N, C-alpha and C positions, 0 to 999 in steps of 0.2 A: 225509594230506598228500597235495597234488593239483598235477602240474605238468605246463603246456601249451606246444605248440610247435605253429607251421605245419609243413607238409611240404613238402619240393622234391624237385625232378624231377630225374634223371642229373644233369642238366647244372647244376645249381643252384640253378634257377631257383624261385620261389615258384609253390605249386598251390594256386590262389584259392579260398576256400571249402572246404578240410581244413587239421585242426589234430590233434593227437595227445594225449591226453590219458592221463597215467600218475595213477593215486592208488593210496595204501599206507595202511591200516589198521592203526594201530600195535592188537598182537595185546593182549586180554585175558589169556590165557594164552600159554605158549609153545609149543604146538606149534598153533595157530589163527593165522588170515590171513585178509585180504583185499585181494589185490591187483588194481586193474582197466587194463586195457592196453586204451585205443581212439582210435579215428580216428572224429572226428565229420565231419558234412558240413555247411553250413551253407547255408541256404536264402533266399527271400526273405522281409524282413519280419525280420532275424532269427533265424528259429526253426533250431535245429541238431537232428539228428538221428544217432542212432548207426550210422556205416555197417557196423561191425566192433569187435568186443569182446572180448578174452578176458579170464576172469572165474575169476582162480584162489582157490578155499575150500577147506577141506580134506573130504577126501574123500567120508565122510561127512557132510556139510552138507548140506542141499537147497537149491539155488542157483537153482531157475527154480520157479516156480508153475503151467505151462502146460497143455496137455491132457495132455502125458506129462511126470511130474514131472522133473528132472534133478540129478544129485547131485556135487558135487566142482566140479573144475575145467570150465570148459563154454565154448563161443563160441557170439557172438551175431552171425549175419549175413545183416543186414536184418532177417526175423522170425523170423527158420531157427534154432535152440537148438540144440547138440548137446554133449553131455560131450566133455572130452577127456581124454585118458590118456596122458601119455608115460610111461613106464619109469621110476624111481626117482627121480623128482620129487615133493617134497612144499610143505609153506606154509616148508621150510628155504632154500628157492634161488629167491628171487626174481629173481636174477642170470641161473637158466636159463629160467623164464618169459620173460622181455624176451626173451633169443633166440627162444623159440618163436616169440611174439608177431611178431617181426622175421620172422621165416621165414614165418607164414603169414599176415601181412597183406604181404608181396613187400615191406618195408620195407628198403634199403643202409642198414645204421649200421657205420661199423670204428671209433666211437669206444670208450673203457672205459665199465665201466658203473662207478657211484659209486650206490648203491642210499642208500635214506634210513635204512638204521641203519644204516648200514659206520661212523657216527660222522666220515666224511671230508667229507659233502655241503656241510655249512654250515661247519665251521671251519675 
């Protein structure tokens, strides 16, 4: 499941060329997950590049194949990749990971979180 929306500044004015995308993979097993919270910047010619991304996967899963492999939740800031460890958060907490993303990306959001697996998103 993928959801995307434009971003606005503090006064509610749309920020041209920036979107936020939330992607959730339905887990094959109970304790599996893959959540990506991404800000994309659109460039001339319609190309888009990842400006920031928080990717949440199980702590023991290899998540990046760069010069130094990284495991578990990690963030992409431009070309830089770093593991992210937040005490007591794992795959069972997509709502709390969403709040971590908002904090790390400096996005204000006062709305209620309705996750894709809550049963309330589409019903």
